[in-house]
C-alpha positions in Angstrom: 0.0 0.0 0.0 2.1 2.8 -1.3 0.0 5.7 0.3 -0.6 4.2 3.8 0.8 6.1 6.7 0.6 5.8 10.4 0.8 8.5 13.2 1.5 7.3 16.6 3.3 7.4 19.9 6.8 7.3 18.7 8.3 9.0 21.7 5.9 7.8 24.5 2.7 9.2 25.9 4.4 12.3 27.2 5.6 13.3 23.6 2.1 14.2 22.5 3.3 17.1 20.3 5.1 14.5 18.1 1.8 13.3 16.5 1.1 16.9 15.2 4.6 17.1 13.7 4.2 13.6 12.2 0.8 14.6 10.7 2.4 17.7 9.0 5.2 15.5 7.7 2.7 12.9 6.3 0.7 15.7 4.7 3.8 17.1 3.1 4.7 13.7 1.7 1.1 13.0 0.4 1.2 16.4 -1.3 4.7 15.8 -3.0 6.3 18.5 -0.9 9.1 16.0 0.3 10.5 13.0 -1.4 11.5 9.8 0.4 15.1 8.7 -0.1 15.9 5.5 -2.1 15.7 2.3 -0.1 19.4 1.9 -0.2 19.8 5.4 1.4 17.2 4.6 4.0 19.1 1.4 5.0 22.4 3.3 5.3 20.7 5.9 7.5 19.1 3.2 9.7 22.5 1.6 10.1 24.1 4.9 11.1 21.4 5.6 13.6 21.6 2.1 15.1 25.4 2.3 15.4 25.1 5.7 17.1 22.6 4.3 19.5 24.9 1.4 20.4 27.7 3.7 21.2 25.7 6.5 23.0 22.4 5.1 24.4 23.4 2.7 27.1 20.9 3.1 29.9 17.6 3.7 28.0 15.2 0.8 27.4 15.0 -0.2 23.7 11.3 -0.8 23.9 8.3 1.6 24.6 8.9 4.0 27.4 7.0 6.9 29.0 9.6 9.6 28.4 12.5 10.3 26.1 15.2 12.8 26.1 15.6 12.4 22.3 12.1 13.2 21.0 13.2 16.7 20.0 15.9 15.2 17.8 13.2 13.1 16.1 10.9 16.1 15.6 13.8 18.2 14.3 14.5 15.5 11.7 10.8 15.7 10.5 11.0 19.5 10.4 14.3 19.5 8.5 12.7 17.2 6.0 9.9 19.7 5.4 12.4 22.6 5.2 11.2 24.2 8.5 13.3 25.9 11.0 14.1 23.7 14.1 15.0 26.5 16.5 11.5 27.5 17.7 12.3 29.4 20.9 14.8 31.8 22.4 17.4 30.2 24.7 15.8 31.8 27.8 12.4 30.4 27.0 13.9 27.0 26.2 15.5 26.8 29.6 13.0 28.5 31.8 9.6 27.4 30.5 8.1 24.0 29.4 7.6 23.1 25.8 4.0 22.6 24.5 1.6 22.6 21.5 1.9 26.4 21.3 5.5 26.0 20.1 4.3 24.1 17.1 1.0 26.0 16.6 2.2 27.7 13.4 3.6 24.4 11.9 1.0 24.1 9.1 1.5 27.6 7.9 5.3 27.1 8.1 5.1 23.9 6.0 3.0 25.6 3.3 5.5 28.6 3.1 8.4 26.0 2.9 6.6 24.1 0.2 6.0 27.3 -1.8 9.8 28.3 -1.6 10.7 25.0 -3.1 8.5 25.4 -6.1 
């Protein structure tokens, strides 16, 4: 099924904003705004990430967990695929306040602007 996509809890139940970012990524893919790499390139990237995890992720469980310190890394990858800025806050706001849906409220508009820049 070439046009089947799933949105889900890739970062645990506390990473609820990721579903919004995933949905925008899937919309961009369905609309032809981003292209998937070739299978060979995807396999190389998967191996790179798995090797990085072996070297750097020693004490995190490999299966489903409630929190993740890396879900921003995942969301940044999705944003970069769409041509969207990953730095969404000032340094002070990043350190002294919590992240939430309001930090990604403009994501749809940003995705459309990024897609129009590419055409």
